[in-house]
N, C-alpha and C positions, 0 to 999 in steps of 0.2 A: 144566805142569811141563816146560819146554823141555829141560833137561839130561837128564832121565830118558828122554824120548822119543828124543832124538838118539843117545845112547850105545847104548841098546838097539837102536834102528833100525839103526845102523851095524853092530853086532855081528850081528844077525839077517840083515841084507842079505848078509853074508859067510858066512852059515851056520856061525857059530861059537857054541859054548856059553860060558857064563861060565867054566867050568873050563878050556877051551882058551885063552881070553883070559888068564886068570890065569897059566897056564903060560908063555905067550909073553912076558908082561910081567914075570914073576917076582914076582907078588904073590899073596896069598891070594884064593881065589875069593869069599870073603865081602866082600872089599874091592871087587871088581868089582860085586857086587850092591849094595853101599852107594853106590858111585859112580852106578850107574844109577838109584837111587831118591833120590838127593841127600841121603841120611842121613849121608854123609861127603863133605866138600869135597875138591875136586881141587887138588893142588899144581901149580905150573908144570911140574914134571917129569912128573906124571901126565898133564897135558894134552898135552905133547909126545909122550909114549909112545903115548897113544891115537891122536893125529893120525898118527904114523908108522905104527902098526899098520893103521889104517883108510885110510891114504893120502889124507888130507885136510889142509887147512890148519888150524892150531889153532883159529882163530876159527869154523870150520865145525862144531865140536863143539857150539857154542852156538846154532846156527841152528835155529829151530823147524821142524817138519815142514810147518806151514802156509806158512812163507815159501818153501818149495820147491815149493809147489803139490801137496803130497801129503796 
């Protein structure tokens, strides 16, 4: 599950909790959880918000950890 691994990895790499991410993005913490588990799809605005927060290009959210050699 590429999306789950990448969003969670990016969040944990920055030592942020789901609650902290939710406050920064102005969304409910359950939404962050659902995005990480792919039980809720990401809108273009969601993708842009996560990319800005994690300081990555939007397409990098969808790169699997294996593609990075991790």
